[in-house]
N, C-alpha and C positions, 0 to 999 in steps of 0.2 A: 409334318410327321415328327413326333418327338421320341418315337420308339417305346412309349408307354402303352401298355395294354389298357383297353377300356375296362372300367370297373365292372364287375359282374352284375348282371341284372338281378335284383332280388326276386326270389321265387314267391309266387303267390301261394297262400295256403291251399292245399287240395280241398276242393269242394266235397262236402259229405256225400256219401253214396245215396242212391235213392232209398235203399233199405234203411239206412240210418236215419234219413229225413222222415221216413214213414214212422219208424219206431219213436223218434223224438216227438212227432206230432201226436202219436197215439198216447204217449205218456201224458202230454198236456191235456188232450181231449178227455181221456179217461179220468184224469184228476178232476177236471171240470164237471164231468158227468160220467158215472160208471156205465150208463146206458148208451153212451156214444156209439154211433154206427160206423161201419167201415166207410160209408160215404162222408161222414163228418171228419174222420181221420184223413181220408184222401184229400178233402178240401183244405184241411189245415196244413197238410204236407205239400200242397200245390201240385198234386198229381191227379190223374184220372182214377176212378175206382178200379178199372181194369188193371192199372199199373200195380195197385195194391195186391191184386190176385196173382200177379206174376211172381211176387215174393212170398205171399202168405195165402194159404188156401181158404182162410176165413178168419173170423174174429178170434176163435180159440187158438189158431196157429199164431196169430199176431201176439196174443198175450203170452203164449209160450216163448216167442222170440224175445219179448221183454224180460221174461223170467231168465232166459239163457244169458242175456246181457247182465242182469242183476247177479247171477251166479258168478260170472267171470269178474265183475267189479268186486264182489265180496272176496273172491280168491286173491285178487290183487291187493286189496286192503289188508287181508289177513297176513299176507306175505310181508307187508311193511312193518307189522307190529313186532316182529322178531321173537326171540326167546323170552320167556317171562322174567328171567333175571332173579335177583335176590329179593325183590320187593313185589310180592304177589298183589297187594292192594294197588300199587302203582301200575302194575301190568294190566289188571282188570279195568282200571280207569282209562288207561291209554287205549286199550282195546275198544272200549265203548266210544271214546272220543274219536277214534279213527274210523270206526264203522258207522257212526251215526250219520255222516253226510251221505253215505251210500244208501242206508236205510231210508233216509229222508227223500232221496231222489226217486227211489223205487217204492215208496210206501203205498202207492196205489194198488200194488200187488196184494196187499193184505186183504182188501175187500174182494178183489177179483179172484183170489185163490179158491174161494168157496164155490165158485161156479165154473171157473175156466181151467183150474189146475187140479190134478189128483195129488193125494198125499205124498206119492213118490217123488213128484216134481218139486214139491215144496221142500222135502227132505234134501233133495239134490242141491237146491239153492242155498240152504242153511247149513249143510253138513260141515263145510270148512270152518265156519264160525263156531259150530257146536264143539267140534273137536278141540279147538284152541281154548275155548272157555272152560271146558272140562279139565284140561291140563292145568290151566291157571288156578282153578278152584282146588284141585288136588294138591297143588303146591301150597296154596294158602292155608289149607287145612293142616297140612304137615307142619307148617310154620306156626300154627296157632293164630293166624291172622283172621281166618274165616271160621265161622261155627261149623262143627262137624256133625250136627244132628241130622243132616240130610247128605247122602253120598253126592260126589261131585257132578255126576251125569244128571240126575233129577234136579239137583239144585241149579245146574246150568239151564235146564229147560224151564225152570220157574222164572229165572232172570230173563230168559229170552221172551217168555210170555209177557212179562212186565214191560220190556222194551217195545215189543210189538204193540202192546196196548197203548203205550205212549205215542208211538208213531201213528196209530189209528186216531188218536186224539188230535194230533197235528193235522191229519187228513181232514178231520171234521171242523177244524178251525178253533178248537177249544184249548189248544195247548201250543205254546211256542217254546223253542229250545234250540240252542246252538250245540247241544250235546252235553253241556256241563251238568244240567239238572238230571239228565238221564244217567250219566255216569255216577253221580252222587247217589242216585236211587239204587243203582246196581250194587254199589259198595255196601250200602245199608242192608240191602236184601241178602248180601253174602255174609253179613255179621259184623261189619265195621261200624263203630260208633258214628253218629251223625256228624259231630264236629270234626273227627278225624277224616271222615269221608269227604267232607266239603273242603278241608285243608288240602288233602291229597289232590283232588280235582283241580282246585284253584292253582296249586303249584304247577301242575302239568300244563294247564291251559294258558297260564300267564307267563310261563318261562319258555314257551315253545317246545315243550317236551311231549306234546301229545303224539308226535310221530318220532320214533327212535332214529338215531343217525343211521344213514345208509352206508 
């Protein structure tokens, strides 16, 4: 006996809950085929189909569960972007770079929304992002950085449609992006010149400023 206490046993990471495993498997299966059945998702999750029904009443409820997770992920990502600051163009680029990985992860919802989600549920998922983009665009128009021919809210919805279209192209395998091309496209759509847009995105991406300090 030396009097020394034994070193603490490292804790194993907690295993994901059954619900989480089902949702993860559903994301993968639905990305593989939007027509995947609950049986396909159960098999991918390594559970019996009846176990899926313990957590979700059916396919529609499962998709709504994915949408709820997406909404929470968007809220968390929006919270990290912080206030727009003095440079609206950089704020918009940072916003897209921050949100792109979330959109990429949940891009399967773009196609599923047409049959499994109603417009109100889609609005609930996207509303935090919409409010932030509208504020950034309003600031940029005041600064003369963005064109003012379209009011901030509809301009934001137009940029949203552009980004969703790009994510849909990723879903179909005809577009690849780490977010930089999408952020550049968003700045151009807001009225920033193509060279200035590319420079702004490159600076943020390659200097680690895509996420503001916490």
